[in-house]
BALOMAR-706202 format. One line per field, with one value per residue (C-alpha): residue number from 1; chain; x, y, z. Coordinates in nm, 3 decimals. Each point is the difference from the previous one (the first is absolute). Last residue first. Example, Ala and Ser with C-alpha at 12.3 -4.5 7.8 and 13.67 -1.06 7.14 Angstrom:
REM BALOMAR-706202
seq <- 2_1
mol <- A_A
u <- 1.367_-0.137
v <- -0.106_-0.344
w <- 0.714_0.066
//
This chain:
REM BALOMAR-706202
seq <- 200_199_198_197_196_195_194_193_192_191_190_189_188_187_186_185_184_183_182_181_180_179_178_177_176_175_174_173_172_171_170_169_168_167_166_165_164_163_162_161_160_159_158_157_156_155_154_153_152_151_150_149_148_147_146_145_144_143_142_141_140_139_138_137_136_135_134_133_132_131_130_129_128_127_126_125_124_123_122_121_120_119_118_117_116_115_114_113_112_111_110_109_108_107_106_105_104_103_102_101_100_99_98_97_96_95_94_93_92_91_90_89_88_87_86_85_84_83_82_81_80_79_78_77_76_75_74_73_72_71_70_69_68_67_66_65_64_63_62_61_60_59_58_57_56_55_54_53_52_51_50_49_48_47_46_45_44_43_42_41_40_39_38_37_36_35_34_33_32_31_30_29_28_27_26_25_24_23_22_21_20_19_18_17_16_15_14_13_12_11_10_9_8_7_6_5_4_3_2_1
mol <- A_A_A_A_A_A_A_A_A_A_A_A_A_A_A_A_A_A_A_A_A_A_A_A_A_A_A_A_A_A_A_A_A_A_A_A_A_A_A_A_A_A_A_A_A_A_A_A_A_A_A_A_A_A_A_A_A_A_A_A_A_A_A_A_A_A_A_A_A_A_A_A_A_A_A_A_A_A_A_A_A_A_A_A_A_A_A_A_A_A_A_A_A_A_A_A_A_A_A_A_A_A_A_A_A_A_A_A_A_A_A_A_A_A_A_A_A_A_A_A_A_A_A_A_A_A_A_A_A_A_A_A_A_A_A_A_A_A_A_A_A_A_A_A_A_A_A_A_A_A_A_A_A_A_A_A_A_A_A_A_A_A_A_A_A_A_A_A_A_A_A_A_A_A_A_A_A_A_A_A_A_A_A_A_A_A_A_A_A_A_A_A_A_A_A_A_A_A_A_A
u <- -0.439_-0.336_-0.220_0.227_0.269_-0.262_-0.190_0.319_0.056_-0.362_-0.009_-0.356_-0.222_-0.099_0.039_-0.055_0.039_0.078_0.129_0.115_0.338_0.264_0.342_0.252_0.324_-0.152_0.065_-0.268_0.027_-0.026_0.075_-0.356_-0.047_-0.220_-0.253_-0.039_0.129_-0.183_-0.334_0.038_0.077_-0.294_-0.224_0.095_-0.044_-0.356_-0.222_-0.138_0.127_0.124_0.170_-0.059_-0.068_0.132_-0.226_0.085_0.265_-0.030_0.176_0.175_0.340_0.245_0.186_-0.014_0.108_0.014_0.002_0.093_-0.083_0.132_-0.136_0.287_-0.197_-0.092_-0.323_-0.065_-0.045_-0.098_0.093_-0.119_0.143_-0.130_0.187_-0.192_-0.232_0.072_-0.320_-0.217_0.105_0.280_0.278_0.297_0.297_0.309_0.362_0.130_0.380_0.161_0.303_0.241_0.194_0.009_0.114_-0.216_0.048_-0.324_0.150_-0.056_0.164_0.176_-0.263_0.002_-0.153_-0.180_-0.115_-0.316_-0.106_-0.203_-0.358_-0.159_-0.345_-0.188_-0.189_-0.185_0.108_-0.157_-0.021_0.385_0.043_-0.134_0.201_0.296_0.039_0.012_0.261_0.208_-0.025_0.117_0.289_0.108_0.047_-0.235_0.073_0.060_-0.253_-0.100_-0.368_0.062_0.248_0.376_0.174_0.209_0.235_0.161_-0.308_0.020_0.306_0.350_0.150_0.116_0.028_-0.313_-0.143_-0.190_-0.249_-0.063_-0.219_-0.265_-0.083_-0.228_0.056_-0.227_0.177_-0.177_0.061_-0.272_-0.009_-0.061_-0.218_-0.353_0.068_-0.029_0.119_0.188_0.358_0.126_0.308_-0.022_0.246_0.058_0.150_0.229_0.078_-0.206_-0.165_0.052_-0.215_0.040_-0.145_-0.275
v <- -1.135_-0.051_0.290_0.304_-0.115_-0.141_0.331_0.193_-0.211_0.041_0.378_0.108_0.252_0.363_0.109_0.366_0.047_0.286_0.326_0.243_0.171_-0.187_0.150_-0.112_-0.197_-0.318_-0.161_0.220_0.327_0.156_0.371_0.127_0.377_0.017_-0.252_-0.352_-0.170_0.234_-0.042_-0.378_-0.011_0.227_-0.208_-0.318_0.168_0.104_0.183_-0.162_-0.292_0.178_-0.227_-0.365_-0.250_-0.352_-0.205_-0.061_-0.090_0.198_0.335_0.054_-0.034_-0.289_0.071_0.306_-0.027_0.321_-0.061_0.216_-0.128_0.123_0.257_0.248_0.233_-0.300_-0.197_-0.081_-0.311_-0.054_-0.326_-0.096_-0.322_-0.151_-0.295_0.052_0.298_0.247_0.097_0.310_0.362_0.182_0.221_-0.234_0.070_0.207_-0.036_0.155_0.013_0.095_-0.172_0.080_-0.128_-0.380_-0.159_-0.167_-0.261_-0.082_0.128_0.244_0.293_-0.092_0.042_0.240_-0.086_0.221_-0.153_0.045_-0.057_-0.200_0.030_-0.193_-0.160_-0.034_0.323_-0.158_0.042_0.136_0.346_0.001_0.013_0.349_0.185_-0.232_0.122_0.361_-0.088_-0.172_0.314_0.225_-0.238_0.016_0.375_0.244_0.247_-0.204_0.114_-0.187_-0.045_-0.371_0.089_-0.042_-0.111_0.209_-0.197_0.188_-0.030_-0.378_0.007_-0.036_-0.349_-0.005_0.363_0.188_0.006_0.296_-0.058_-0.358_-0.266_-0.226_-0.366_-0.152_-0.305_-0.092_-0.252_-0.244_-0.175_-0.222_-0.008_-0.334_-0.201_0.121_0.059_0.311_0.267_0.201_0.124_0.272_0.085_0.266_-0.041_0.310_-0.073_0.211_-0.047_-0.196_-0.327_-0.175_-0.066_-0.306_0.055_-0.236
w <- 1.728_-0.173_0.115_0.008_-0.243_-0.237_0.009_-0.076_-0.312_-0.111_0.037_0.063_-0.171_-0.037_-0.364_-0.089_-0.375_-0.237_0.147_-0.272_-0.044_0.199_-0.072_-0.258_0.001_-0.153_0.339_0.153_0.186_0.341_0.040_0.045_0.002_-0.308_0.123_-0.140_0.317_0.236_-0.174_0.006_0.372_0.085_-0.227_0.182_0.341_-0.073_-0.243_-0.310_-0.208_-0.312_-0.080_-0.079_0.278_0.050_0.225_0.361_0.252_0.323_0.036_0.335_-0.166_0.031_-0.323_-0.226_-0.365_-0.204_-0.372_-0.299_-0.348_-0.333_-0.245_0.026_0.231_0.213_0.034_0.365_0.213_0.363_0.170_0.349_0.139_0.324_0.146_0.326_-0.037_0.280_0.177_0.004_0.027_-0.178_0.137_-0.038_0.221_-0.072_0.114_-0.322_0.006_-0.332_-0.150_-0.286_-0.304_-0.020_-0.326_-0.264_-0.271_-0.185_-0.322_-0.288_0.174_0.329_0.265_0.298_0.335_0.252_0.327_0.201_0.359_0.249_-0.117_0.286_-0.028_0.330_-0.074_-0.292_-0.361_-0.320_0.160_0.014_-0.379_-0.077_0.267_-0.050_-0.358_0.116_0.263_-0.269_-0.210_0.283_0.078_-0.364_0.001_-0.165_-0.281_-0.312_-0.257_-0.313_0.082_0.063_0.271_-0.022_0.317_0.242_0.228_0.290_0.225_-0.037_0.224_-0.149_0.018_-0.361_-0.118_-0.093_-0.346_-0.139_-0.282_0.099_-0.159_0.153_0.050_0.263_0.218_0.294_0.224_0.231_0.333_0.151_0.379_0.164_0.235_-0.068_-0.371_-0.212_0.242_-0.261_-0.016_-0.232_-0.202_-0.269_-0.287_-0.211_-0.340_-0.215_-0.370_0.068_-0.088_-0.334_-0.304_-0.222_-0.347_-0.110
//
């Protein structure tokens, strides 16, 4: 099987969840994209203009990160802190990346319920090129349960899926194509994180 790489650009979103009584769990959500207009290193996100799935490049990176946050925050309770985001650029065909820009978020979760300790929620999509795109959310308010196939009705999972397959999305898979069709919704638990929480 061919080895696929992240990038050419990657947004890393840093967030902290209240997963254990005595500690804060730190996580990073990583999503790839491509740029139509590149800012200079250190420029704000507003100077970086990514390509959208529909082929246009009209909105700045901060606008797209805000749009992503709007559909991600409902998976998290108010105690969760989305601290900020960074933009990194990868050397083609490698896992070597260099820092390019930062964006302050300072956002809380907007969902109800309780943070699931060691929770891991994975949603998968078929891409335009036939590959797989995954978004991996940790410490959400979604309890572990059975894998579901889309469509799964109204709700935060469908809102997230609709956004990621929509024409204005900028996020893409490691096969360098955009998510096309949502496949599976898999709420579960991360074994390594569970051991850290319960068997220190």
